[in-house]
Structure formats: structure tokens, C-alpha cells
mmCIF file of the N, C-alpha and C atoms, coordinates in Angstrom:
data_MODEL
# 
_entry.id   MODEL 
# 
loop_
_atom_site.group_PDB 
_atom_site.id 
_atom_site.type_symbol 
_atom_site.label_atom_id 
_atom_site.label_alt_id 
_atom_site.label_comp_id 
_atom_site.label_asym_id 
_atom_site.label_entity_id 
_atom_site.label_seq_id 
_atom_site.pdbx_PDB_ins_code 
_atom_site.Cartn_x 
_atom_site.Cartn_y 
_atom_site.Cartn_z 
_atom_site.occupancy 
_atom_site.B_iso_or_equiv 
_atom_site.pdbx_formal_charge 
_atom_site.auth_seq_id 
_atom_site.auth_comp_id 
_atom_site.auth_asym_id 
_atom_site.auth_atom_id 
_atom_site.pdbx_PDB_model_num 
ATOM 1   N N  . UNK A 1 1  ? 23.603 100.606 242.339 1.00 0.00 ? 1  UNK A N  1 
ATOM 2   C CA . UNK A 1 1  ? 22.852 101.708 241.778 1.00 0.00 ? 1  UNK A CA 1 
ATOM 3   C C  . UNK A 1 1  ? 23.727 102.965 241.833 1.00 0.00 ? 1  UNK A C  1 
ATOM 4   N N  . UNK A 1 2  ? 23.919 103.626 240.710 1.00 0.00 ? 2  UNK A N  1 
ATOM 5   C CA . UNK A 1 2  ? 24.803 104.783 240.709 1.00 0.00 ? 2  UNK A CA 1 
ATOM 6   C C  . UNK A 1 2  ? 24.156 106.004 241.348 1.00 0.00 ? 2  UNK A C  1 
ATOM 7   N N  . UNK A 1 3  ? 24.986 106.765 241.949 1.00 0.00 ? 3  UNK A N  1 
ATOM 8   C CA . UNK A 1 3  ? 24.559 108.051 242.486 1.00 0.00 ? 3  UNK A CA 1 
ATOM 9   C C  . UNK A 1 3  ? 25.453 109.101 241.834 1.00 0.00 ? 3  UNK A C  1 
ATOM 10  N N  . UNK A 1 4  ? 25.136 109.422 240.601 1.00 0.00 ? 4  UNK A N  1 
ATOM 11  C CA . UNK A 1 4  ? 25.995 110.260 239.783 1.00 0.00 ? 4  UNK A CA 1 
ATOM 12  C C  . UNK A 1 4  ? 26.219 111.640 240.388 1.00 0.00 ? 4  UNK A C  1 
ATOM 13  N N  . UNK A 1 5  ? 25.202 112.243 240.942 1.00 0.00 ? 5  UNK A N  1 
ATOM 14  C CA . UNK A 1 5  ? 25.374 113.577 241.527 1.00 0.00 ? 5  UNK A CA 1 
ATOM 15  C C  . UNK A 1 5  ? 26.330 113.554 242.715 1.00 0.00 ? 5  UNK A C  1 
ATOM 16  N N  . UNK A 1 6  ? 26.245 112.517 243.533 1.00 0.00 ? 6  UNK A N  1 
ATOM 17  C CA . UNK A 1 6  ? 27.172 112.402 244.658 1.00 0.00 ? 6  UNK A CA 1 
ATOM 18  C C  . UNK A 1 6  ? 28.598 112.172 244.156 1.00 0.00 ? 6  UNK A C  1 
ATOM 19  N N  . UNK A 1 7  ? 28.759 111.348 243.123 1.00 0.00 ? 7  UNK A N  1 
ATOM 20  C CA . UNK A 1 7  ? 30.088 111.123 242.557 1.00 0.00 ? 7  UNK A CA 1 
ATOM 21  C C  . UNK A 1 7  ? 30.676 112.427 242.024 1.00 0.00 ? 7  UNK A C  1 
ATOM 22  N N  . UNK A 1 8  ? 29.864 113.202 241.339 1.00 0.00 ? 8  UNK A N  1 
ATOM 23  C CA . UNK A 1 8  ? 30.344 114.481 240.811 1.00 0.00 ? 8  UNK A CA 1 
ATOM 24  C C  . UNK A 1 8  ? 30.748 115.434 241.930 1.00 0.00 ? 8  UNK A C  1 
ATOM 25  N N  . UNK A 1 9  ? 29.938 115.526 242.961 1.00 0.00 ? 9  UNK A N  1 
ATOM 26  C CA . UNK A 1 9  ? 30.219 116.447 244.062 1.00 0.00 ? 9  UNK A CA 1 
ATOM 27  C C  . UNK A 1 9  ? 31.465 116.034 244.834 1.00 0.00 ? 9  UNK A C  1 
ATOM 28  N N  . UNK A 1 10 ? 31.532 114.786 245.225 1.00 0.00 ? 10 UNK A N  1 
ATOM 29  C CA . UNK A 1 10 ? 32.666 114.331 246.040 1.00 0.00 ? 10 UNK A CA 1 
ATOM 30  C C  . UNK A 1 10 ? 33.964 114.392 245.243 1.00 0.00 ? 10 UNK A C  1 
ATOM 31  N N  . UNK A 1 11 ? 33.948 113.914 244.008 1.00 0.00 ? 11 UNK A N  1 
ATOM 32  C CA . UNK A 1 11 ? 35.167 113.944 243.203 1.00 0.00 ? 11 UNK A CA 1 
ATOM 33  C C  . UNK A 1 11 ? 35.580 115.364 242.857 1.00 0.00 ? 11 UNK A C  1 
ATOM 34  N N  . UNK A 1 12 ? 34.615 116.221 242.574 1.00 0.00 ? 12 UNK A N  1 
ATOM 35  C CA . UNK A 1 12 ? 34.943 117.605 242.262 1.00 0.00 ? 12 UNK A CA 1 
ATOM 36  C C  . UNK A 1 12 ? 35.584 118.327 243.424 1.00 0.00 ? 12 UNK A C  1 
ATOM 37  N N  . UNK A 1 13 ? 35.007 118.197 244.597 1.00 0.00 ? 13 UNK A N  1 
ATOM 38  C CA . UNK A 1 13 ? 35.541 118.873 245.787 1.00 0.00 ? 13 UNK A CA 1 
ATOM 39  C C  . UNK A 1 13 ? 36.886 118.285 246.190 1.00 0.00 ? 13 UNK A C  1 
ATOM 40  N N  . UNK A 1 14 ? 36.978 116.965 246.194 1.00 0.00 ? 14 UNK A N  1 
ATOM 41  C CA . UNK A 1 14 ? 38.215 116.315 246.629 1.00 0.00 ? 14 UNK A CA 1 
ATOM 42  C C  . UNK A 1 14 ? 39.373 116.615 245.690 1.00 0.00 ? 14 UNK A C  1 
ATOM 43  N N  . UNK A 1 15 ? 39.140 116.516 244.409 1.00 0.00 ? 15 UNK A N  1 
ATOM 44  C CA . UNK A 1 15 ? 40.219 116.760 243.453 1.00 0.00 ? 15 UNK A CA 1 
ATOM 45  C C  . UNK A 1 15 ? 40.651 118.211 243.462 1.00 0.00 ? 15 UNK A C  1 
ATOM 46  N N  . UNK A 1 16 ? 39.709 119.121 243.507 1.00 0.00 ? 16 UNK A N  1 
ATOM 47  C CA . UNK A 1 16 ? 40.078 120.544 243.532 1.00 0.00 ? 16 UNK A CA 1 
ATOM 48  C C  . UNK A 1 16 ? 40.771 120.938 244.833 1.00 0.00 ? 16 UNK A C  1 
ATOM 49  N N  . UNK A 1 17 ? 40.561 120.180 245.896 1.00 0.00 ? 17 UNK A N  1 
ATOM 50  C CA . UNK A 1 17 ? 41.259 120.448 247.150 1.00 0.00 ? 17 UNK A CA 1 
ATOM 51  C C  . UNK A 1 17 ? 42.736 120.100 247.021 1.00 0.00 ? 17 UNK A C  1 
ATOM 52  N N  . UNK A 1 18 ? 43.045 118.996 246.378 1.00 0.00 ? 18 UNK A N  1 
ATOM 53  C CA . UNK A 1 18 ? 44.422 118.524 246.291 1.00 0.00 ? 18 UNK A CA 1 
ATOM 54  C C  . UNK A 1 18 ? 45.139 118.969 245.017 1.00 0.00 ? 18 UNK A C  1 
ATOM 55  N N  . UNK A 1 19 ? 44.409 119.153 243.939 1.00 0.00 ? 19 UNK A N  1 
ATOM 56  C CA . UNK A 1 19 ? 45.008 119.563 242.665 1.00 0.00 ? 19 UNK A CA 1 
ATOM 57  C C  . UNK A 1 19 ? 44.282 120.831 242.202 1.00 0.00 ? 19 UNK A C  1 
ATOM 58  N N  . UNK A 1 20 ? 44.862 121.960 242.485 1.00 0.00 ? 20 UNK A N  1 
ATOM 59  C CA . UNK A 1 20 ? 44.195 123.243 242.221 1.00 0.00 ? 20 UNK A CA 1 
ATOM 60  C C  . UNK A 1 20 ? 43.985 123.516 240.732 1.00 0.00 ? 20 UNK A C  1 
ATOM 61  N N  . UNK A 1 21 ? 44.884 123.043 239.886 1.00 0.00 ? 21 UNK A N  1 
ATOM 62  C CA . UNK A 1 21 ? 44.798 123.350 238.460 1.00 0.00 ? 21 UNK A CA 1 
ATOM 63  C C  . UNK A 1 21 ? 44.037 122.295 237.663 1.00 0.00 ? 21 UNK A C  1 
ATOM 64  N N  . UNK A 1 22 ? 43.413 121.358 238.321 1.00 0.00 ? 22 UNK A N  1 
ATOM 65  C CA . UNK A 1 22 ? 42.689 120.293 237.618 1.00 0.00 ? 22 UNK A CA 1 
ATOM 66  C C  . UNK A 1 22 ? 41.487 120.873 236.872 1.00 0.00 ? 22 UNK A C  1 
ATOM 67  N N  . UNK A 1 23 ? 41.298 120.383 235.662 1.00 0.00 ? 23 UNK A N  1 
ATOM 68  C CA . UNK A 1 23 ? 40.186 120.823 234.827 1.00 0.00 ? 23 UNK A CA 1 
ATOM 69  C C  . UNK A 1 23 ? 38.909 120.077 235.235 1.00 0.00 ? 23 UNK A C  1 
ATOM 70  N N  . UNK A 1 24 ? 37.839 120.828 235.426 1.00 0.00 ? 24 UNK A N  1 
ATOM 71  C CA . UNK A 1 24 ? 36.576 120.223 235.862 1.00 0.00 ? 24 UNK A CA 1 
ATOM 72  C C  . UNK A 1 24 ? 36.034 119.206 234.851 1.00 0.00 ? 24 UNK A C  1 
ATOM 73  N N  . UNK A 1 25 ? 36.295 119.417 233.580 1.00 0.00 ? 25 UNK A N  1 
ATOM 74  C CA . UNK A 1 25 ? 35.827 118.481 232.560 1.00 0.00 ? 25 UNK A CA 1 
ATOM 75  C C  . UNK A 1 25 ? 36.394 117.083 232.815 1.00 0.00 ? 25 UNK A C  1 
ATOM 76  N N  . UNK A 1 26 ? 37.700 116.986 233.076 1.00 0.00 ? 26 UNK A N  1 
ATOM 77  C CA . UNK A 1 26 ? 38.327 115.692 233.327 1.00 0.00 ? 26 UNK A CA 1 
ATOM 78  C C  . UNK A 1 26 ? 37.902 115.107 234.664 1.00 0.00 ? 26 UNK A C  1 
ATOM 79  N N  . UNK A 1 27 ? 37.712 115.956 235.647 1.00 0.00 ? 27 UNK A N  1 
ATOM 80  C CA . UNK A 1 27 ? 37.250 115.476 236.957 1.00 0.00 ? 27 UNK A CA 1 
ATOM 81  C C  . UNK A 1 27 ? 35.872 114.852 236.810 1.00 0.00 ? 27 UNK A C  1 
ATOM 82  N N  . UNK A 1 28 ? 34.975 115.532 236.153 1.00 0.00 ? 28 UNK A N  1 
ATOM 83  C CA . UNK A 1 28 ? 33.611 115.040 236.020 1.00 0.00 ? 28 UNK A CA 1 
ATOM 84  C C  . UNK A 1 28 ? 33.526 113.832 235.090 1.00 0.00 ? 28 UNK A C  1 
ATOM 85  N N  . UNK A 1 29 ? 34.359 113.800 234.068 1.00 0.00 ? 29 UNK A N  1 
ATOM 86  C CA . UNK A 1 29 ? 34.385 112.628 233.198 1.00 0.00 ? 29 UNK A CA 1 
ATOM 87  C C  . UNK A 1 29 ? 34.837 111.399 233.987 1.00 0.00 ? 29 UNK A C  1 
ATOM 88  N N  . UNK A 1 30 ? 35.870 111.546 234.804 1.00 0.00 ? 30 UNK A N  1 
ATOM 89  C CA . UNK A 1 30 ? 36.331 110.442 235.634 1.00 0.00 ? 30 UNK A CA 1 
ATOM 90  C C  . UNK A 1 30 ? 35.325 110.043 236.697 1.00 0.00 ? 30 UNK A C  1 
ATOM 91  N N  . UNK A 1 31 ? 34.506 110.981 237.121 1.00 0.00 ? 31 UNK A N  1 
ATOM 92  C CA . UNK A 1 31 ? 33.514 110.682 238.159 1.00 0.00 ? 31 UNK A CA 1 
ATOM 93  C C  . UNK A 1 31 ? 32.339 109.874 237.619 1.00 0.00 ? 31 UNK A C  1 
ATOM 94  N N  . UNK A 1 32 ? 32.001 110.059 236.351 1.00 0.00 ? 32 UNK A N  1 
ATOM 95  C CA . UNK A 1 32 ? 30.839 109.340 235.825 1.00 0.00 ? 32 UNK A CA 1 
ATOM 96  C C  . UNK A 1 32 ? 31.198 108.032 235.129 1.00 0.00 ? 32 UNK A C  1 
ATOM 97  N N  . UNK A 1 33 ? 32.493 107.769 234.917 1.00 0.00 ? 33 UNK A N  1 
ATOM 98  C CA . UNK A 1 33 ? 32.885 106.522 234.250 1.00 0.00 ? 33 UNK A CA 1 
ATOM 99  C C  . UNK A 1 33 ? 32.331 105.291 234.959 1.00 0.00 ? 33 UNK A C  1 
ATOM 100 N N  . UNK A 1 34 ? 32.386 105.186 236.293 1.00 0.00 ? 34 UNK A N  1 
ATOM 101 C CA . UNK A 1 34 ? 31.820 103.987 236.932 1.00 0.00 ? 34 UNK A CA 1 
ATOM 102 C C  . UNK A 1 34 ? 30.306 103.863 236.783 1.00 0.00 ? 34 UNK A C  1 
ATOM 103 N N  . UNK A 1 35 ? 29.619 104.942 236.490 1.00 0.00 ? 35 UNK A N  1 
ATOM 104 C CA . UNK A 1 35 ? 28.157 104.912 236.357 1.00 0.00 ? 35 UNK A CA 1 
ATOM 105 C C  . UNK A 1 35 ? 27.682 104.565 234.953 1.00 0.00 ? 35 UNK A C  1 
ATOM 106 N N  . UNK A 1 36 ? 28.568 104.597 233.986 1.00 0.00 ? 36 UNK A N  1 
ATOM 107 C CA . UNK A 1 36 ? 28.166 104.387 232.595 1.00 0.00 ? 36 UNK A CA 1 
ATOM 108 C C  . UNK A 1 36 ? 27.494 103.027 232.373 1.00 0.00 ? 36 UNK A C  1 
ATOM 109 N N  . UNK A 1 37 ? 28.042 101.909 232.894 1.00 0.00 ? 37 UNK A N  1 
ATOM 110 C CA . UNK A 1 37 ? 27.340 100.637 232.662 1.00 0.00 ? 37 UNK A CA 1 
ATOM 111 C C  . UNK A 1 37 ? 25.931 100.604 233.233 1.00 0.00 ? 37 UNK A C  1 
ATOM 112 N N  . UNK A 1 38 ? 25.712 101.228 234.380 1.00 0.00 ? 38 UNK A N  1 
ATOM 113 C CA . UNK A 1 38 ? 24.381 101.219 235.002 1.00 0.00 ? 38 UNK A CA 1 
ATOM 114 C C  . UNK A 1 38 ? 23.403 102.083 234.221 1.00 0.00 ? 38 UNK A C  1 
ATOM 115 N N  . UNK A 1 39 ? 23.873 103.216 233.737 1.00 0.00 ? 39 UNK A N  1 
ATOM 116 C CA . UNK A 1 39 ? 23.017 104.072 232.916 1.00 0.00 ? 39 UNK A CA 1 
ATOM 117 C C  . UNK A 1 39 ? 22.703 103.383 231.582 1.00 0.00 ? 39 UNK A C  1 
ATOM 118 N N  . UNK A 1 40 ? 23.707 102.712 231.019 1.00 0.00 ? 40 UNK A N  1 
ATOM 119 C CA . UNK A 1 40 ? 23.517 101.956 229.785 1.00 0.00 ? 40 UNK A CA 1 
ATOM 120 C C  . UNK A 1 40 ? 22.512 100.824 230.002 1.00 0.00 ? 40 UNK A C  1 
ATOM 121 N N  . UNK A 1 41 ? 22.592 100.174 231.147 1.00 0.00 ? 41 UNK A N  1 
ATOM 122 C CA . UNK A 1 41 ? 21.661 99.088  231.471 1.00 0.00 ? 41 UNK A CA 1 
ATOM 123 C C  . UNK A 1 41 ? 20.226 99.590  231.496 1.00 0.00 ? 41 UNK A C  1 
ATOM 124 N N  . UNK A 1 42 ? 20.005 100.724 232.129 1.00 0.00 ? 42 UNK A N  1 
ATOM 125 C CA . UNK A 1 42 ? 18.650 101.286 232.182 1.00 0.00 ? 42 UNK A CA 1 
ATOM 126 C C  . UNK A 1 42 ? 18.128 101.621 230.788 1.00 0.00 ? 42 UNK A C  1 
ATOM 127 N N  . UNK A 1 43 ? 18.991 102.230 229.976 1.00 0.00 ? 43 UNK A N  1 
ATOM 128 C CA . UNK A 1 43 ? 18.565 102.626 228.630 1.00 0.00 ? 43 UNK A CA 1 
ATOM 129 C C  . UNK A 1 43 ? 18.232 101.398 227.776 1.00 0.00 ? 43 UNK A C  1 
ATOM 130 N N  . UNK A 1 44 ? 19.072 100.377 227.832 1.00 0.00 ? 44 UNK A N  1 
ATOM 131 C CA . UNK A 1 44 ? 18.830 99.176  227.032 1.00 0.00 ? 44 UNK A CA 1 
ATOM 132 C C  . UNK A 1 44 ? 17.569 98.461  227.504 1.00 0.00 ? 44 UNK A C  1 
ATOM 133 N N  . UNK A 1 45 ? 17.351 98.430  228.801 1.00 0.00 ? 45 UNK A N  1 
ATOM 134 C CA . UNK A 1 45 ? 16.163 97.760  229.335 1.00 0.00 ? 45 UNK A CA 1 
ATOM 135 C C  . UNK A 1 45 ? 14.874 98.454  228.872 1.00 0.00 ? 45 UNK A C  1 
ATOM 136 N N  . UNK A 1 46 ? 14.933 99.761  228.721 1.00 0.00 ? 46 UNK A N  1 
ATOM 137 C CA . UNK A 1 46 ? 13.764 100.505 228.241 1.00 0.00 ? 46 UNK A CA 1 
ATOM 138 C C  . UNK A 1 46 ? 13.575 100.298 226.730 1.00 0.00 ? 46 UNK A C  1 
ATOM 139 N N  . UNK A 1 47 ? 14.693 100.323 225.987 1.00 0.00 ? 47 UNK A N  1 
ATOM 140 C CA . UNK A 1 47 ? 14.612 100.192 224.531 1.00 0.00 ? 47 UNK A CA 1 
ATOM 141 C C  . UNK A 1 47 ? 14.301 98.759  224.109 1.00 0.00 ? 47 UNK A C  1 
ATOM 142 N N  . UNK A 1 48 ? 14.929 97.786  224.781 1.00 0.00 ? 48 UNK A N  1 
ATOM 143 C CA . UNK A 1 48 ? 14.745 96.366  224.430 1.00 0.00 ? 48 UNK A CA 1 
ATOM 144 C C  . UNK A 1 48 ? 14.200 95.606  225.637 1.00 0.00 ? 48 UNK A C  1 
ATOM 145 N N  . UNK A 1 49 ? 12.909 95.663  225.885 1.00 0.00 ? 49 UNK A N  1 
ATOM 146 C CA . UNK A 1 49 ? 12.361 95.023  227.085 1.00 0.00 ? 49 UNK A CA 1 
ATOM 147 C C  . UNK A 1 49 ? 12.415 93.493  227.053 1.00 0.00 ? 49 UNK A C  1 
ATOM 148 N N  . UNK A 1 50 ? 12.623 92.884  225.878 1.00 0.00 ? 50 UNK A N  1 
ATOM 149 C CA . UNK A 1 50 ? 12.647 91.426  225.775 1.00 0.00 ? 50 UNK A CA 1 
ATOM 150 C C  . UNK A 1 50 ? 14.024 90.823  225.987 1.00 0.00 ? 50 UNK A C  1 
ATOM 151 N N  . UNK A 1 51 ? 15.036 91.626  226.268 1.00 0.00 ? 51 UNK A N  1 
ATOM 152 C CA . UNK A 1 51 ? 16.390 91.123  226.467 1.00 0.00 ? 51 UNK A CA 1 
ATOM 153 C C  . UNK A 1 51 ? 16.465 90.336  227.776 1.00 0.00 ? 51 UNK A C  1 
ATOM 154 N N  . UNK A 1 52 ? 17.349 89.336  227.808 1.00 0.00 ? 52 UNK A N  1 
ATOM 155 C CA . UNK A 1 52 ? 17.552 88.563  229.036 1.00 0.00 ? 52 UNK A CA 1 
ATOM 156 C C  . UNK A 1 52 ? 18.203 89.486  230.064 1.00 0.00 ? 52 UNK A C  1 
ATOM 157 N N  . UNK A 1 53 ? 17.409 89.987  230.993 1.00 0.00 ? 53 UNK A N  1 
ATOM 158 C CA . UNK A 1 53 ? 17.875 91.012  231.925 1.00 0.00 ? 53 UNK A CA 1 
ATOM 159 C C  . UNK A 1 53 ? 18.941 90.477  232.870 1.00 0.00 ? 53 UNK A C  1 
ATOM 160 N N  . UNK A 1 54 ? 18.857 89.229  233.275 1.00 0.00 ? 54 UNK A N  1 
ATOM 161 C CA . UNK A 1 54 ? 19.831 88.667  234.213 1.00 0.00 ? 54 UNK A CA 1 
ATOM 162 C C  . UNK A 1 54 ? 21.227 88.635  233.597 1.00 0.00 ? 54 UNK A C  1 
ATOM 163 N N  . UNK A 1 55 ? 21.347 88.129  232.376 1.00 0.00 ? 55 UNK A N  1 
ATOM 164 C CA . UNK A 1 55 ? 22.654 88.083  231.709 1.00 0.00 ? 55 UNK A CA 1 
ATOM 165 C C  . UNK A 1 55 ? 23.186 89.479  231.433 1.00 0.00 ? 55 UNK A C  1 
ATOM 166 N N  . UNK A 1 56 ? 22.316 90.369  231.040 1.00 0.00 ? 56 UNK A N  1 
ATOM 167 C CA . UNK A 1 56 ? 22.755 91.741  230.758 1.00 0.00 ? 56 UNK A CA 1 
ATOM 168 C C  . UNK A 1 56 ? 23.208 92.438  232.039 1.00 0.00 ? 56 UNK A C  1 
ATOM 169 N N  . UNK A 1 57 ? 22.553 92.163  233.150 1.00 0.00 ? 57 UNK A N  1 
ATOM 170 C CA . UNK A 1 57 ? 22.961 92.744  234.428 1.00 0.00 ? 57 UNK A CA 1 
ATOM 171 C C  . UNK A 1 57 ? 24.335 92.226  234.844 1.00 0.00 ? 57 UNK A C  1 
ATOM 172 N N  . UNK A 1 58 ? 24.601 90.943  234.618 1.00 0.00 ? 58 UNK A N  1 
ATOM 173 C CA . UNK A 1 58 ? 25.932 90.399  234.907 1.00 0.00 ? 58 UNK A CA 1 
ATOM 174 C C  . UNK A 1 58 ? 27.008 91.087  234.062 1.00 0.00 ? 58 UNK A C  1 
ATOM 175 N N  . UNK A 1 59 ? 26.662 91.366  232.819 1.00 0.00 ? 59 UNK A N  1 
ATOM 176 C CA . UNK A 1 59 ? 27.585 92.097  231.944 1.00 0.00 ? 59 UNK A CA 1 
ATOM 177 C C  . UNK A 1 59 ? 27.875 93.487  232.508 1.00 0.00 ? 59 UNK A C  1 
ATOM 178 N N  . UNK A 1 60 ? 26.857 94.171  232.980 1.00 0.00 ? 60 UNK A N  1 
ATOM 179 C CA . UNK A 1 60 ? 27.041 95.514  233.537 1.00 0.00 ? 60 UNK A CA 1 
ATOM 180 C C  . UNK A 1 60 ? 27.841 95.476  234.832 1.00 0.00 ? 60 UNK A C  1 
ATOM 181 N N  . UNK A 1 61 ? 27.657 94.438  235.631 1.00 0.00 ? 61 UNK A N  1 
ATOM 182 C CA . UNK A 1 61 ? 28.436 94.306  236.861 1.00 0.00 ? 61 UNK A CA 1 
ATOM 183 C C  . UNK A 1 61 ? 29.909 94.111  236.519 1.00 0.00 ? 61 UNK A C  1 
ATOM 184 N N  . UNK A 1 62 ? 30.188 93.303  235.505 1.00 0.00 ? 62 UNK A N  1 
ATOM 185 C CA . UNK A 1 62 ? 31.578 93.094  235.103 1.00 0.00 ? 62 UNK A CA 1 
ATOM 186 C C  . UNK A 1 62 ? 32.215 94.399  234.629 1.00 0.00 ? 62 UNK A C  1 
ATOM 187 N N  . UNK A 1 63 ? 31.436 95.205  233.932 1.00 0.00 ? 63 UNK A N  1 
ATOM 188 C CA . UNK A 1 63 ? 31.966 96.490  233.461 1.00 0.00 ? 63 UNK A CA 1 
ATOM 189 C C  . UNK A 1 63 ? 32.220 97.464  234.599 1.00 0.00 ? 63 UNK A C  1 
ATOM 190 N N  . UNK A 1 64 ? 31.521 97.326  235.696 1.00 0.00 ? 64 UNK A N  1 
ATOM 191 C CA . UNK A 1 64 ? 31.622 98.276  236.789 1.00 0.00 ? 64 UNK A CA 1 
ATOM 192 C C  . UNK A 1 64 ? 32.807 97.999  237.720 1.00 0.00 ? 64 UNK A C  1 
ATOM 193 N N  . UNK A 1 65 ? 33.504 96.903  237.531 1.00 0.00 ? 65 UNK A N  1 
ATOM 194 C CA . UNK A 1 65 ? 34.627 96.585  238.408 1.00 0.00 ? 65 UNK A CA 1 
ATOM 195 C C  . UNK A 1 65 ? 35.792 97.530  238.179 1.00 0.00 ? 65 UNK A C  1 
ATOM 196 N N  . UNK A 1 66 ? 36.521 97.790  239.237 1.00 0.00 ? 66 UNK A N  1 
ATOM 197 C CA . UNK A 1 66 ? 37.675 98.675  239.181 1.00 0.00 ? 66 UNK A CA 1 
ATOM 198 C C  . UNK A 1 66 ? 38.748 98.136  238.238 1.00 0.00 ? 66 UNK A C  1 
ATOM 199 N N  . UNK A 1 67 ? 38.933 96.834  238.207 1.00 0.00 ? 67 UNK A N  1 
ATOM 200 C CA . UNK A 1 67 ? 39.951 96.248  237.334 1.00 0.00 ? 67 UNK A CA 1 
ATOM 201 C C  . UNK A 1 67 ? 39.687 96.582  235.871 1.00 0.00 ? 67 UNK A C  1 
ATOM 202 N N  . UNK A 1 68 ? 38.430 96.552  235.484 1.00 0.00 ? 68 UNK A N  1 
ATOM 203 C CA . UNK A 1 68 ? 38.087 96.882  234.106 1.00 0.00 ? 68 UNK A CA 1 
ATOM 204 C C  . UNK A 1 68 ? 38.500 98.316  233.780 1.00 0.00 ? 68 UNK A C  1 
ATOM 205 N N  . UNK A 1 69 ? 38.263 99.239  234.693 1.00 0.00 ? 69 UNK A N  1 
ATOM 206 C CA . UNK A 1 69 ? 38.604 100.637 234.437 1.00 0.00 ? 69 UNK A CA 1 
ATOM 207 C C  . UNK A 1 69 ? 40.099 100.878 234.476 1.00 0.00 ? 69 UNK A C  1 
ATOM 208 N N  . UNK A 1 70 ? 40.795 100.176 235.349 1.00 0.00 ? 70 UNK A N  1 
ATOM 209 C CA . UNK A 1 70 ? 42.247 100.295 235.358 1.00 0.00 ? 70 UNK A CA 1 
ATOM 210 C C  . UNK A 1 70 ? 42.838 99.760  234.055 1.00 0.00 ? 70 UNK A C  1 
ATOM 211 N N  . UNK A 1 71 ? 42.324 98.644  233.591 1.00 0.00 ? 71 UNK A N  1 
ATOM 212 C CA . UNK A 1 71 ? 42.784 98.066  232.337 1.00 0.00 ? 71 UNK A CA 1 
ATOM 213 C C  . UNK A 1 71 ? 42.483 99.009  231.168 1.00 0.00 ? 71 UNK A C  1 
ATOM 214 N N  . UNK A 1 72 ? 41.282 99.519  231.109 1.00 0.00 ? 72 UNK A N  1 
ATOM 215 C CA . UNK A 1 72 ? 40.891 100.423 230.032 1.00 0.00 ? 72 UNK A CA 1 
ATOM 216 C C  . UNK A 1 72 ? 41.715 101.711 230.069 1.00 0.00 ? 72 UNK A C  1 
ATOM 217 N N  . UNK A 1 73 ? 41.933 102.241 231.256 1.00 0.00 ? 73 UNK A N  1 
ATOM 218 C CA . UNK A 1 73 ? 42.718 103.469 231.374 1.00 0.00 ? 73 UNK A CA 1 
ATOM 219 C C  . UNK A 1 73 ? 44.160 103.249 230.948 1.00 0.00 ? 73 UNK A C  1 
ATOM 220 N N  . UNK A 1 74 ? 44.709 102.095 231.295 1.00 0.00 ? 74 UNK A N  1 
ATOM 221 C CA . UNK A 1 74 ? 46.093 101.816 230.886 1.00 0.00 ? 74 UNK A CA 1 
ATOM 222 C C  . UNK A 1 74 ? 46.212 101.705 229.372 1.00 0.00 ? 74 UNK A C  1 
ATOM 223 N N  . UNK A 1 75 ? 45.199 101.159 228.723 1.00 0.00 ? 75 UNK A N  1 
ATOM 224 C CA . UNK A 1 75 ? 45.218 101.073 227.264 1.00 0.00 ? 75 UNK A CA 1 
ATOM 225 C C  . UNK A 1 75 ? 45.117 102.469 226.651 1.00 0.00 ? 75 UNK A C  1 
ATOM 226 N N  . UNK A 1 76 ? 44.258 103.317 227.221 1.00 0.00 ? 76 UNK A N  1 
ATOM 227 C CA . UNK A 1 76 ? 44.085 104.654 226.666 1.00 0.00 ? 76 UNK A CA 1 
ATOM 228 C C  . UNK A 1 76 ? 45.325 105.536 226.870 1.00 0.00 ? 76 UNK A C  1 
ATOM 229 N N  . UNK A 1 77 ? 46.082 105.273 227.935 1.00 0.00 ? 77 UNK A N  1 
ATOM 230 C CA . UNK A 1 77 ? 47.269 106.085 228.208 1.00 0.00 ? 77 UNK A CA 1 
ATOM 231 C C  . UNK A 1 77 ? 48.471 105.679 227.369 1.00 0.00 ? 77 UNK A C  1 
ATOM 232 N N  . UNK A 1 78 ? 48.460 104.470 226.827 1.00 0.00 ? 78 UNK A N  1 
ATOM 233 C CA . UNK A 1 78 ? 49.615 104.000 226.029 1.00 0.00 ? 78 UNK A CA 1 
ATOM 234 C C  . UNK A 1 78 ? 49.599 104.552 224.630 1.00 0.00 ? 78 UNK A C  1 
# 
């Protein structure tokens, strides 16, 4: 279960402590990336209540793994 406000607070304070010139937009965008699949799951479950929730939850868990974000970030940086 995501705790988006805690992610924003901890990442914002930690990054600004070590990198003074970091832009808050990028800090906050990076902080909410791990929460996107869980927020998407909630929205889809409300919009499409007849969807197979177990399979969709497995899909969201796969998206939440660190490897997925490292892979996606490496593609975006190239």
C-alpha cells in the first residue's frame, strides 16, 4: 500500500540535504513513481469492478518492483 505523502516528505528532505540545487519537481516525480501502479490499481478497480482483481493485482506488483523502474529509467536516459 503506497504512502505517497511519506514518500514525498522523505525524498524531498533527503535529496535537498545532499543535493542543494535539485529541482523539487524531479524529486517529487521520482518519489511517486513507485506508487503509480497502486494508484492505477485503485482507479481501475473502481472503474471496472468486474475485472479479475487477482490477476490485475499481480500485474501491479510486477510494476512496483525496483528492477522494472531501473529498466524503465535506463531506457528513458538513452
